[in-house]
C-alpha positions, 0 to 999 in steps of 0.5 A, a space after each residue: 932441936 927438931 928438924 923439919 923438912 917441908 915438901 915442895 908442894 903447898 905444905 897445907 896440902 901434903 903435910 911435912 916430915 920432921 926429923 927428930 934425930 937430935 932429940 933421939 940422940 940427946 935422950 939416949 946420951 949419944 954424942 954426935 961424934 959417936 954417930 959420926 964415927 959409928 955410922 960412917 957419916 961426915 960431921 957436916 952431914 950429921 949436923 945438917 940432919 940435926 938442924 934441918 939443912 938437908 937439901 936432899 935426904 940420902 937414904 944410905 946415910 939414914 940407913 947407916 945412922 939407923 944401923 948404928 943406933 939400932 933404931 927404926 926410921 920412925 924413931 928419928 923422923 915422923 910425918 905430920 899430916 896437913 892441918 885442917 
């Protein structure tokens, strides 16, 4: 499942950020439990990132996840520009 964060402004004006963490972990066979333990994040936090229920993105959480997974932010999220 791909998580999508929609910006406050009109989506057609600014585009959107899509969190692909769940796709990344599934493609590498990494369980959510391993990420919770290895990255030191709460299960509900991880679940929110995987399902796009994040009220505010926490850069510290993203940094810990990337450090544990050995990946870049661009591996677990992407920007989609506005469609014309």
